[in-house]
N, C-alpha and C positions, 0 to 999 in steps of 0.2 A: 811478724808485725801485723799481718792480716787478723790473726787471732786477737791480738791486743786491741785493734780498731773495734772489732765486733764486741769485745767484752766492755769497752768504754761506751760504745753505742748503746748496748743493752742497759748498762748502768743509768745512762742519761735518760733513757725511755721510762725506766722504773721509777726514777726519781721524779720525772716530770708527771707522770700519770698514775702511780701506784703500781703494784705488782699484778699483772693480768692473769698469771696462773701461779698456783701454789705447788703443784706437783702433776706428775703423769699418773692418773689414777689406774688406768688399766688399758689393755689393748683388746678390741673386739673383732670378731669376724662373723660372717654369715655362713651357716652350715645347712645342708639339706635334710639331715636327720639327726636331731638333737640326741636322741638315745643313743644312737650309733657313736656319735662324736663323744659323748660323756664316757662311753665304755672305753674308747680309745684313750682320752685324755686322763681319765682316772686310773685305769688299770695298766696302761702302758708307760705313762709319763709321770704318774704319781701325783696329779693334781687332786685337790680336795674340793668338793662341791660346798659352796657357801649358801647359794640361794637358787631357786628355780621357780619362775612364775610366768604367767600370760598376761597379756595386755592387748587392748585393741580400743578403737575409738577415735574420735576427732584429734586428740592431743598427739597420738602416735602418728597419725597420718600427716599432720603438719610438721612433726619432728623429723620424720623420715622422707617426706615427699612421696611416699607410696600409699596411693588411695585404696581403702579397703584392707589395710594391713591388720593382721592378727598375728602377734609374734609371741613366741616362747623364748625366754633368755635364761641362761644359767650362768652364774658367776663363780669362778673357780680361783682357787688360791694355790700357789706354789711358792714356798717360802714366804717371802714379804710381798710378792707381786700377784697381781690379778689378771685373769683372762675371761672374757665374756663371749659366750657362744650364743647366737641367736638364730633360730629357725623361723622363716616366714611360714606360718601355717596357711596364710593366704595373703596376697597372691605369690605364687611360686616365681623365682627369678630365673635367670639363666645359669647353666652349668659352668663350673670352672674351666677356662679354656685349656684342653689337653695338650695343646702344643706351646704352652707357655715356656718361655726361656728366662733365664737369670737376669738378662738385660732389658727385658720388657719394662715399660714404665708402670705397670700395675703390679710388679713384683713388691711383695712385703713378706716378711718373716718375723718370727720371734726367736731370739737366741736363748736357749735353755742351758744353764750352767750345769756341768757335771764335774765332779772332782776325780773321775776315773774314766777317761775316754775309752780305754779298751773294754772295760766292763759295759759301759753304756752302750757301745756298739754291739757287743755280743747280745745284750739284752733286747736291743732294737731288731737284731737279725732273728732272734728267738721268736719275736712277735710278727715276723714277716712284713716289716714296714716297706714301704716303696722307696727305693733309693732315688735321690736326686743328684748326689755325688757318688762317684764309683766306690769310694772309701774314705774314712777320716783322712784329713790332710793336716800335715805340720808345717806352719808357715816358716820360711827359711831364715837363717840367721843374718843374711845380708840386709834384712829389713828390721831395723832396730825397734820400730814401733810395734810390729806384730810378731817378731821372732819368738818361736816356741809356742804360739797359740795353736791348739788343735781344734779342728772343727769339721762337722759333717753335716750335709743338707740331705732331708728326706721329706716325705710328704705325709699329710694325714688322710683320713678316708675320702675327703672331697677333693684332694689334690693340692690343698694349700701347702706352700713351702714352710718347713720348720728347720731349725738348726740346733745342734748340740754344741756346745763350745767348752773348751777347758782352758784355764789360764796358768802359765808357768809363774814361779815366784817372781815378784816385782811387777806383775801386769794384772789388770783387773782390780776389783775392790777386795779389801782384806778379808771381807766375809765369805769370799769365794774359796779361800784357802784353808788347808788343814781339816777339810771334812771328807770323809769317805761315805758317810750316811747321812740323810737318804742319797740315793744315786743321783737324783735330779734335784738341785738346790733352789733354783729361782729363775726369774727371766732378767738377764743382764740388759737387753735392749730390743727394740723393734728396728728392722732395717728397711729402707725404702729406696727404690731406684729413682734418681732424679736426673733432670737434663742440664740443670745450671746450678752450680754449687753457690754462687753468690746470690742468685735470686732465692733459693731455698733458705739459705742462712738468714737473709733479711727478713723473709716471712716469719720464721720461727722465732727469731730474736725480737723483732719489733712488734709482732702481733701477740706472742705468747710469752716472751721474756725468757727464752732459753739461752743458754750460753754454750760457747764452743768449748768442748772438753778435750779434743785431740783431732789430730790429722794424720793421714797416712796415704801413700800411693803404693798400691799392691799390684804385682804382675808375676809372671812366671808359671811354670807348670803346675805348681801346688794350687795357686788362685784359680787357674783354668779349671782344674778338676774339682775344686770345691764348688765353684759356681756353675760347672758343667757347660762353660762357654769358652770355645776355642779362641785363643788370642786375647783373652780378657785383660785389660789393664784398667784399674779403677782408682779414682780419686775418692778417699773415704773421709768422712768428717763425722765425729760423735758430738751430739748436742744433749744437753742435761738441763732439767728443771731443778728446783731445790730438793726434790726427792722423787723416787719412782724410777722405773727403767728409763734408759736413754732412748734417743731416736738417732739412728745412724743413717747417714746419707751415703748413697752408692752412686757415683757418677762414673758411667763407663766412658773412658777415653777412647777405648777400642773394645769390641768391634762396634761399628756403626750399625743402625738398623733396629735398634730396640723400638718396640711398637708402643704407641700411646694406649691409654684406656680405651677399651671397647666403647664405640659411640653409644650414648644413651645409658651409660651404666648407671644402676640404681642400687640402693642399699640391700634390696632383696636378691640381687645377683650374687653369686658365690665368690665372684672376684672381689667382693666387698670386704675391706678391713677398715677399722678406724682406731685412732689413738685418742683416748678420752683424756682430756686435762681438767683438773679441778681449778675453779676460780671462786673468789669471794663474792663477785658481782658479775653476773652473766651479760648484762646489758652493756656495760662499759667495755668488756672484752669483745662483745659482738661489733661494737663501733670500731675497735682496733682492727678487727678482721676486715671490716669494710674498707677502712683506710688502706689496708694491704691488697684490696681488690680480690678478696676471697670470693669464690663462687658459693653462694648459699644453696645448700640442699634443703634446709628447713626453711619455712616461711618467714622465719625470724627466730627470736627467743621464745620458746615455747614452755608453758608452764604445765607439769604433769599433774594429774589429779591426786596423786599420792606419791610417797617417797620409797616405794618399794624397790626401785632401781638404785637408791642411795643418792637421788637428787631430786630437786622440784622444778628446776628450770634448766633448759639446755638449748644449744644451737649446733647444728651440723653443717660443716663447710668443706670445700676442697682446697688444698694447697695449690701451688702453681702448676704441679704435674697431674692433679686430679686425685691424690691421696686424700682420704676422708679424715677430718679432724673434728672431734666432738668437744665441746667446752661445756661443762656442767657446773652449776652453782652448788657448791659443797653443802651437804648436810650430814648428820651422823648417819651412817649406813644402817638401814633397817632390813635385815635378812628376812627373806620370805621363802619358805619352802613349799614346793609343790605338794599338794596332798595326793 
């Protein structure tokens, strides 16, 4: 019933004011050494580099809220999905909190799909990845929503959490099935830890036009070991736009004590991730975000001097728990390779 209410609500919002976003374009994160991160994501996880460029100046300062910013950004593709890695050449931000836990509110990851969990895990072990789960976990049969899904958490060179996931028959999108090559197929979703399911659903549906794609409540030893959080009991909701990876909400019913974003977090800190949404009109979507009391990181809608990043106008805000959301006015992507 709750899902139906939110679907009706989302439909009425879209009818009243037009579609705020057309897709989840990409997931972005801040890294400390882009060359090192590129080696990891390209050589270990099979991403392909699409573009690599530097930018600085007034527009990027207003877009990120970081004065004196000079950034280098690489756009990567895996299957049909995109990941963007950004290094702040200046000013440097804070390191990723080494004591991060799976129930902290700054937790975010991308779920990378594999058709062969055993082989994928052996591949990661051969490259000495840092474990976040003790081993791949198979979710139990008593949970019909998640039964048979296999997953494993690990970390990239900066400590960001990542997940590999495989879907049994009847779960996940059809494109994830029947493929053994390449080993890593694409990004199914990005997951964020939230504090209030209804507040997050309202924000992502009313401001961005996403719809509820599914709900689950997960607990037990497999879930505890996957998240590496003793006593973990999670309420999980998948959200989808018309296309692109999903956004998965993780609300910890237990244990309590997940910490909020570090005070004063900025986009040049390594804790920073953002989910980029495409929109046909950035100004009207920014007004929706204001109506939903989003905290603006950008000074407002910022126009870029060129379209090397794939857009000309964007705005960066924070959701109710502090996760960064970028809305970019879509243009045809103009890849730019670094010389």
